[in-house]
PDB file with one MODEL, atoms N, CA, C and O in Angstrom:
MODEL        1
ATOM      1  N   MET A   1      15.953  11.322 -21.499  1.00  0.00           N
ATOM      2  CA  MET A   1      14.763  10.726 -21.022  1.00  0.00           C
ATOM      3  C   MET A   1      15.328   9.466 -20.270  1.00  0.00           C
ATOM      4  O   MET A   1      15.012   9.197 -19.112  1.00  0.00           O
ATOM      5  N   ALA A   2      16.191   8.720 -21.033  1.00  0.00           N
ATOM      6  CA  ALA A   2      16.478   7.514 -20.488  1.00  0.00           C
ATOM      7  C   ALA A   2      17.298   7.546 -19.130  1.00  0.00           C
ATOM      8  O   ALA A   2      17.297   6.651 -18.286  1.00  0.00           O
ATOM      9  N   SER A   3      17.967   8.689 -19.077  1.00  0.00           N
ATOM     10  CA  SER A   3      18.829   8.854 -17.826  1.00  0.00           C
ATOM     11  C   SER A   3      17.911   8.970 -16.569  1.00  0.00           C
ATOM     12  O   SER A   3      18.099   8.273 -15.571  1.00  0.00           O
ATOM     13  N   SER A   4      16.810   9.979 -16.682  1.00  0.00           N
ATOM     14  CA  SER A   4      15.805   9.904 -15.772  1.00  0.00           C
ATOM     15  C   SER A   4      15.125   8.711 -15.379  1.00  0.00           C
ATOM     16  O   SER A   4      14.732   8.554 -14.223  1.00  0.00           O
ATOM     17  N   HIS A   5      14.981   7.945 -16.192  1.00  0.00           N
ATOM     18  CA  HIS A   5      14.350   6.590 -16.089  1.00  0.00           C
ATOM     19  C   HIS A   5      15.406   5.699 -15.077  1.00  0.00           C
ATOM     20  O   HIS A   5      15.095   5.110 -14.041  1.00  0.00           O
ATOM     21  N   VAL A   6      16.585   5.780 -15.634  1.00  0.00           N
ATOM     22  CA  VAL A   6      17.555   4.962 -14.824  1.00  0.00           C
ATOM     23  C   VAL A   6      17.708   5.653 -13.536  1.00  0.00           C
ATOM     24  O   VAL A   6      17.932   4.889 -12.598  1.00  0.00           O
ATOM     25  N   ASN A   7      17.654   6.695 -13.299  1.00  0.00           N
ATOM     26  CA  ASN A   7      17.708   7.457 -11.838  1.00  0.00           C
ATOM     27  C   ASN A   7      16.641   7.073 -11.043  1.00  0.00           C
ATOM     28  O   ASN A   7      16.842   6.758  -9.870  1.00  0.00           O
ATOM     29  N   ALA A   8      15.393   7.054 -11.589  1.00  0.00           N
ATOM     30  CA  ALA A   8      14.293   6.500 -10.887  1.00  0.00           C
ATOM     31  C   ALA A   8      14.396   5.091 -10.556  1.00  0.00           C
ATOM     32  O   ALA A   8      13.889   4.684  -9.510  1.00  0.00           O
ATOM     33  N   LEU A   9      15.044   4.252 -11.402  1.00  0.00           N
ATOM     34  CA  LEU A   9      15.223   2.899 -11.005  1.00  0.00           C
ATOM     35  C   LEU A   9      16.183   2.863  -9.879  1.00  0.00           C
ATOM     36  O   LEU A   9      15.979   2.136  -8.908  1.00  0.00           O
ATOM     37  N   GLN A  10      17.243   3.639  -9.981  1.00  0.00           N
ATOM     38  CA  GLN A  10      18.346   3.481  -9.006  1.00  0.00           C
ATOM     39  C   GLN A  10      17.830   3.935  -7.538  1.00  0.00           C
ATOM     40  O   GLN A  10      18.293   3.449  -6.506  1.00  0.00           O
ATOM     41  N   ALA A  11      16.850   4.891  -7.566  1.00  0.00           N
ATOM     42  CA  ALA A  11      16.213   5.475  -6.485  1.00  0.00           C
ATOM     43  C   ALA A  11      15.422   4.369  -5.866  1.00  0.00           C
ATOM     44  O   ALA A  11      15.572   4.129  -4.668  1.00  0.00           O
ATOM     45  N   LYS A  12      14.597   3.684  -6.594  1.00  0.00           N
ATOM     46  CA  LYS A  12      13.702   2.452  -6.186  1.00  0.00           C
ATOM     47  C   LYS A  12      14.702   1.376  -5.632  1.00  0.00           C
ATOM     48  O   LYS A  12      14.466   0.869  -4.536  1.00  0.00           O
ATOM     49  N   HIS A  13      15.770   1.022  -6.325  1.00  0.00           N
ATOM     50  CA  HIS A  13      16.769   0.074  -5.897  1.00  0.00           C
ATOM     51  C   HIS A  13      17.175   0.403  -4.599  1.00  0.00           C
ATOM     52  O   HIS A  13      17.201  -0.506  -3.769  1.00  0.00           O
ATOM     53  N   GLU A  14      17.554   1.736  -4.214  1.00  0.00           N
ATOM     54  CA  GLU A  14      17.968   2.076  -2.908  1.00  0.00           C
ATOM     55  C   GLU A  14      17.006   2.108  -1.818  1.00  0.00           C
ATOM     56  O   GLU A  14      17.288   1.941  -0.631  1.00  0.00           O
ATOM     57  N   GLY A  15      15.869   2.332  -2.292  1.00  0.00           N
ATOM     58  CA  GLY A  15      14.514   2.133  -1.261  1.00  0.00           C
ATOM     59  C   GLY A  15      14.581   0.690  -0.945  1.00  0.00           C
ATOM     60  O   GLY A  15      14.640   0.298   0.221  1.00  0.00           O
ATOM     61  N   LEU A  16      14.575  -0.063  -1.906  1.00  0.00           N
ATOM     62  CA  LEU A  16      14.337  -1.658  -1.639  1.00  0.00           C
ATOM     63  C   LEU A  16      15.597  -2.194  -0.748  1.00  0.00           C
ATOM     64  O   LEU A  16      15.445  -3.178  -0.025  1.00  0.00           O
ATOM     65  N   GLU A  17      16.692  -1.595  -0.817  1.00  0.00           N
ATOM     66  CA  GLU A  17      17.972  -2.039  -0.050  1.00  0.00           C
ATOM     67  C   GLU A  17      17.589  -1.683   1.218  1.00  0.00           C
ATOM     68  O   GLU A  17      17.615  -2.564   2.077  1.00  0.00           O
ATOM     69  N   SER A  18      17.143  -0.272   1.597  1.00  0.00           N
ATOM     70  CA  SER A  18      16.958   0.026   2.917  1.00  0.00           C
ATOM     71  C   SER A  18      15.780  -0.792   3.463  1.00  0.00           C
ATOM     72  O   SER A  18      15.807  -1.132   4.646  1.00  0.00           O
ATOM     73  N   ARG A  19      14.792  -1.116   2.710  1.00  0.00           N
ATOM     74  CA  ARG A  19      13.727  -2.046   3.342  1.00  0.00           C
ATOM     75  C   ARG A  19      14.075  -3.493   3.607  1.00  0.00           C
ATOM     76  O   ARG A  19      13.487  -4.245   4.383  1.00  0.00           O
ATOM     77  N   LEU A  20      15.315  -3.824   2.704  1.00  0.00           N
ATOM     78  CA  LEU A  20      15.783  -5.198   3.006  1.00  0.00           C
ATOM     79  C   LEU A  20      16.629  -5.144   4.297  1.00  0.00           C
ATOM     80  O   LEU A  20      16.556  -6.133   5.027  1.00  0.00           O
ATOM     81  N   LYS A  21      17.449  -4.085   4.687  1.00  0.00           N
ATOM     82  CA  LYS A  21      18.310  -3.913   5.623  1.00  0.00           C
ATOM     83  C   LYS A  21      17.286  -3.897   6.871  1.00  0.00           C
ATOM     84  O   LYS A  21      17.506  -4.653   7.817  1.00  0.00           O
ATOM     85  N   GLU A  22      16.253  -3.103   6.875  1.00  0.00           N
ATOM     86  CA  GLU A  22      15.371  -2.756   7.955  1.00  0.00           C
ATOM     87  C   GLU A  22      14.786  -4.319   8.272  1.00  0.00           C
ATOM     88  O   GLU A  22      14.828  -4.802   9.404  1.00  0.00           O
ATOM     89  N   GLU A  23      14.308  -4.935   7.251  1.00  0.00           N
ATOM     90  CA  GLU A  23      13.611  -6.493   7.638  1.00  0.00           C
ATOM     91  C   GLU A  23      14.586  -7.334   8.289  1.00  0.00           C
ATOM     92  O   GLU A  23      14.257  -7.962   9.296  1.00  0.00           O
ATOM     93  N   MET A  24      15.897  -7.420   7.758  1.00  0.00           N
ATOM     94  CA  MET A  24      17.011  -8.250   8.214  1.00  0.00           C
ATOM     95  C   MET A  24      17.422  -7.880   9.634  1.00  0.00           C
ATOM     96  O   MET A  24      18.006  -8.725  10.312  1.00  0.00           O
ATOM     97  N   SER A  25      17.152  -6.665  10.131  1.00  0.00           N
ATOM     98  CA  SER A  25      17.637  -6.165  11.424  1.00  0.00           C
ATOM     99  C   SER A  25      16.460  -6.445  12.378  1.00  0.00           C
ATOM    100  O   SER A  25      16.630  -6.176  13.567  1.00  0.00           O
ATOM    101  N   ARG A  26      15.342  -6.932  11.992  1.00  0.00           N
ATOM    102  CA  ARG A  26      14.357  -7.270  12.990  1.00  0.00           C
ATOM    103  C   ARG A  26      14.647  -8.644  13.581  1.00  0.00           C
ATOM    104  O   ARG A  26      15.251  -9.548  13.003  1.00  0.00           O
ATOM    105  N   PRO A  27      14.087  -8.683  14.924  1.00  0.00           N
ATOM    106  CA  PRO A  27      14.423 -10.075  15.703  1.00  0.00           C
ATOM    107  C   PRO A  27      14.012 -11.118  14.986  1.00  0.00           C
ATOM    108  O   PRO A  27      14.801 -12.057  14.883  1.00  0.00           O
ATOM    109  N   PHE A  28      12.834 -11.199  14.393  1.00  0.00           N
ATOM    110  CA  PHE A  28      12.374 -12.517  13.502  1.00  0.00           C
ATOM    111  C   PHE A  28      12.112 -11.964  11.943  1.00  0.00           C
ATOM    112  O   PHE A  28      10.997 -11.749  11.468  1.00  0.00           O
ATOM    113  N   PRO A  29      13.277 -11.799  11.315  1.00  0.00           N
ATOM    114  CA  PRO A  29      12.813 -11.358   9.929  1.00  0.00           C
ATOM    115  C   PRO A  29      12.131 -12.478   9.113  1.00  0.00           C
ATOM    116  O   PRO A  29      12.245 -13.694   9.273  1.00  0.00           O
ATOM    117  N   ASP A  30      11.381 -11.789   8.183  1.00  0.00           N
ATOM    118  CA  ASP A  30      10.321 -12.532   7.488  1.00  0.00           C
ATOM    119  C   ASP A  30      11.246 -13.113   6.196  1.00  0.00           C
ATOM    120  O   ASP A  30      11.690 -12.312   5.373  1.00  0.00           O
ATOM    121  N   ALA A  31      11.483 -14.447   6.087  1.00  0.00           N
ATOM    122  CA  ALA A  31      12.345 -14.828   5.010  1.00  0.00           C
ATOM    123  C   ALA A  31      11.674 -14.774   3.623  1.00  0.00           C
ATOM    124  O   ALA A  31      12.380 -14.656   2.622  1.00  0.00           O
ATOM    125  N   ALA A  32      10.321 -14.857   3.532  1.00  0.00           N
ATOM    126  CA  ALA A  32       9.517 -14.756   2.375  1.00  0.00           C
ATOM    127  C   ALA A  32       9.711 -13.251   1.977  1.00  0.00           C
ATOM    128  O   ALA A  32      10.054 -13.005   0.821  1.00  0.00           O
ATOM    129  N   LYS A  33       9.510 -12.225   2.877  1.00  0.00           N
ATOM    130  CA  LYS A  33       9.594 -10.851   2.508  1.00  0.00           C
ATOM    131  C   LYS A  33      10.978 -10.530   2.024  1.00  0.00           C
ATOM    132  O   LYS A  33      11.091  -9.706   1.117  1.00  0.00           O
ATOM    133  N   ILE A  34      11.979 -11.066   2.510  1.00  0.00           N
ATOM    134  CA  ILE A  34      13.376 -10.839   2.160  1.00  0.00           C
ATOM    135  C   ILE A  34      13.552 -11.425   0.680  1.00  0.00           C
ATOM    136  O   ILE A  34      14.189 -10.797  -0.165  1.00  0.00           O
ATOM    137  N   GLN A  35      12.966 -12.637   0.417  1.00  0.00           N
ATOM    138  CA  GLN A  35      13.287 -13.139  -0.899  1.00  0.00           C
ATOM    139  C   GLN A  35      12.576 -12.255  -2.027  1.00  0.00           C
ATOM    140  O   GLN A  35      13.070 -12.044  -3.134  1.00  0.00           O
ATOM    141  N   LEU A  36      11.297 -11.754  -1.567  1.00  0.00           N
ATOM    142  CA  LEU A  36      10.644 -10.851  -2.314  1.00  0.00           C
ATOM    143  C   LEU A  36      11.426  -9.635  -2.813  1.00  0.00           C
ATOM    144  O   LEU A  36      11.639  -9.328  -3.986  1.00  0.00           O
ATOM    145  N   ILE A  37      11.773  -9.067  -1.817  1.00  0.00           N
ATOM    146  CA  ILE A  37      12.418  -7.827  -2.112  1.00  0.00           C
ATOM    147  C   ILE A  37      13.968  -8.027  -2.674  1.00  0.00           C
ATOM    148  O   ILE A  37      14.506  -7.060  -3.212  1.00  0.00           O
ATOM    149  N   LYS A  38      14.534  -9.020  -2.576  1.00  0.00           N
ATOM    150  CA  LYS A  38      15.713  -9.430  -3.214  1.00  0.00           C
ATOM    151  C   LYS A  38      15.394  -9.691  -4.845  1.00  0.00           C
ATOM    152  O   LYS A  38      16.194  -9.354  -5.718  1.00  0.00           O
ATOM    153  N   LYS A  39      14.229 -10.280  -5.097  1.00  0.00           N
ATOM    154  CA  LYS A  39      13.810 -10.597  -6.414  1.00  0.00           C
ATOM    155  C   LYS A  39      13.589  -9.125  -7.191  1.00  0.00           C
ATOM    156  O   LYS A  39      14.115  -8.838  -8.266  1.00  0.00           O
ATOM    157  N   GLN A  40      12.776  -8.331  -6.485  1.00  0.00           N
ATOM    158  CA  GLN A  40      12.546  -6.994  -6.925  1.00  0.00           C
ATOM    159  C   GLN A  40      13.761  -6.249  -7.119  1.00  0.00           C
ATOM    160  O   GLN A  40      13.858  -5.558  -8.133  1.00  0.00           O
ATOM    161  N   LYS A  41      14.786  -6.301  -6.208  1.00  0.00           N
ATOM    162  CA  LYS A  41      15.993  -5.552  -6.546  1.00  0.00           C
ATOM    163  C   LYS A  41      16.838  -6.043  -7.792  1.00  0.00           C
ATOM    164  O   LYS A  41      17.436  -5.263  -8.534  1.00  0.00           O
ATOM    165  N   LEU A  42      16.824  -7.501  -7.951  1.00  0.00           N
ATOM    166  CA  LEU A  42      17.432  -7.935  -9.071  1.00  0.00           C
ATOM    167  C   LEU A  42      16.779  -7.610 -10.391  1.00  0.00           C
ATOM    168  O   LEU A  42      17.449  -7.456 -11.413  1.00  0.00           O
ATOM    169  N   ARG A  43      15.421  -7.503 -10.360  1.00  0.00           N
ATOM    170  CA  ARG A  43      14.671  -7.113 -11.590  1.00  0.00           C
ATOM    171  C   ARG A  43      15.270  -5.628 -12.035  1.00  0.00           C
ATOM    172  O   ARG A  43      15.699  -5.370 -13.160  1.00  0.00           O
ATOM    173  N   ILE A  44      15.213  -4.789 -11.015  1.00  0.00           N
ATOM    174  CA  ILE A  44      15.664  -3.399 -11.262  1.00  0.00           C
ATOM    175  C   ILE A  44      17.013  -3.452 -11.664  1.00  0.00           C
ATOM    176  O   ILE A  44      17.292  -2.869 -12.711  1.00  0.00           O
ATOM    177  N   LYS A  45      17.900  -4.028 -11.052  1.00  0.00           N
ATOM    178  CA  LYS A  45      19.152  -4.072 -11.459  1.00  0.00           C
ATOM    179  C   LYS A  45      19.488  -4.393 -12.954  1.00  0.00           C
ATOM    180  O   LYS A  45      20.214  -3.712 -13.678  1.00  0.00           O
ATOM    181  N   GLU A  46      18.830  -5.555 -13.294  1.00  0.00           N
ATOM    182  CA  GLU A  46      18.794  -5.999 -14.738  1.00  0.00           C
ATOM    183  C   GLU A  46      18.158  -4.998 -15.607  1.00  0.00           C
ATOM    184  O   GLU A  46      18.609  -4.885 -16.746  1.00  0.00           O
ATOM    185  N   GLU A  47      17.145  -4.230 -15.226  1.00  0.00           N
ATOM    186  CA  GLU A  47      16.549  -3.166 -16.136  1.00  0.00           C
ATOM    187  C   GLU A  47      17.472  -2.173 -16.187  1.00  0.00           C
ATOM    188  O   GLU A  47      17.534  -1.643 -17.296  1.00  0.00           O
ATOM    189  N   ILE A  48      18.248  -1.715 -15.325  1.00  0.00           N
ATOM    190  CA  ILE A  48      19.192  -0.763 -15.100  1.00  0.00           C
ATOM    191  C   ILE A  48      20.286  -1.099 -16.212  1.00  0.00           C
ATOM    192  O   ILE A  48      20.573  -0.327 -17.127  1.00  0.00           O
ATOM    193  N   ALA A  49      20.777  -2.179 -16.038  1.00  0.00           N
ATOM    194  CA  ALA A  49      21.783  -2.919 -16.840  1.00  0.00           C
ATOM    195  C   ALA A  49      21.441  -2.679 -18.402  1.00  0.00           C
ATOM    196  O   ALA A  49      22.332  -2.435 -19.215  1.00  0.00           O
ATOM    197  N   HIS A  50      20.201  -2.762 -18.721  1.00  0.00           N
ATOM    198  CA  HIS A  50      19.686  -2.920 -20.120  1.00  0.00           C
ATOM    199  C   HIS A  50      19.639  -1.512 -20.632  1.00  0.00           C
ATOM    200  O   HIS A  50      19.304  -1.336 -21.803  1.00  0.00           O
ATOM    201  N   HIS A  51      19.941  -0.496 -19.869  1.00  0.00           N
ATOM    202  CA  HIS A  51      19.798   0.774 -20.406  1.00  0.00           C
ATOM    203  C   HIS A  51      21.079   1.534 -20.534  1.00  0.00           C
ATOM    204  O   HIS A  51      21.077   2.674 -20.999  1.00  0.00           O
TER     205      HIS A  51
ENDMDL
END
């Protein structure tokens, strides 16, 4: 069960990574949105590390 949870977290992390790349490739990236995505990625990464 824990591994499926970790897999779901990793998938979510990858999704956030693609959103981050997409935002940063825009002509005028939204710095606040980038910060929010980075914080979400960090929280997920920490949760994965605790499993």
